N, C-alpha and C positions, 0 to 999 in steps of 0.2 A: 504494502500501498506502498503510497510516494505519501509523501511528509507538507503535510499546508503550505504553503509560502510565505515569507515573511514581507510588513509593510515593503521592506527598503528593497527589498529587493522585484516591485511590482515600477518600476519604473518609466512603460512602456506604456497609451493610454489610444483606445482609439472610443468614434465617436460615429455615432450613428440614429438612422432618424427611426422611431417608432407611431403607433399609432393615439391616440391618449387610451384606448380600451389594450391594448398591445402589453402598453410601460401597466397598463394596473397591476396586468395576470399574468403578468413577468410577477411587478411587490409582490403580487401573492402567495404565488410560487418558493418568492426566498424565503419568505418570514414563513408560513410550512413548515420550507427547508431545513428552516433554521441556521440563515443562509445574509450574508450579503446580497445584492441586487449583483454586486458586480462576482465579486466569486462566485453565487446560482448558474450568472450563465458564464462564464466562464468552462468551469466547469457541464455546460449542456456542448459550449462548443466542443471542446474538445473531445467528450467521450466519455470523459470523467464519471466517478457513481457521482448521483445524489442523494444525500440522506432523505429518509426517511421519516421525519417526526411523529412517530405514531399519539395518539392522545389517549391517553388509559381513563376517564373520564367515560370518553363517546368505546372503547372494548365493552367496560362498568355496567354501561347502558344498556349497550347488546347482547351483555349477556344478563342484564334482566329482566328485557324484552322476553326473550331465547325462552327461557325460566315461566313468563305467562303466559307466550306463546303455547307451549308447554303443558302446561296446566291446563288450557282453554283446550287442546285438541284431547288429552285426557277424556275430561266432563263429556265433545263433543259426542263421543264413541268414533270416534278418527278422522274429524272431519278432513277431506282432503285440501278441505281449502285452510284449518290451519296448519298441518301437514306442508305444505310447499312457502307455508309463508315462512318454517322453517325450515324448512332448507338454503333458502332468502338464509335467514343470515345466521346462519351455519357454512353459505362458502361462502360470502362477504368475512370474515371471519377471518376466513380462512389465506382470501390473498389479502389481509391486515398482515395472516401472521408471516405469508412471504415476504411483504415488504422490507421486511424489520430487517 
C-alpha cells in the first residue's frame, strides 16, 4: 500500500472546470470517503483505492429493521412480501461489508 503524500511533496497544481453539480458531487464523495477534494480526485484519477467510510449507525438501523421484518415475517405465516424485504436488507448489508 502506498504511503500518503506529504503536503510538501505536492508542488504542482492543476486547474480544471466542472459544473456546479459536478463540484457538489465531488465534494460529497470526498466527505463520504473522509478525504479532501484534492486527495479524492487524485486517487480517482490515478486509479488508487478510495476508502469507504462506513456509517455504523446506518448498519445498526439496518439490523434493527431486519429484526422487525423477521418478526413480522414469522407472524404473517412467512409472507413472500416480508421475505423479499428481508432479502433486500441482507443484500444491502453484504454490499456494505464488501466495501469495507
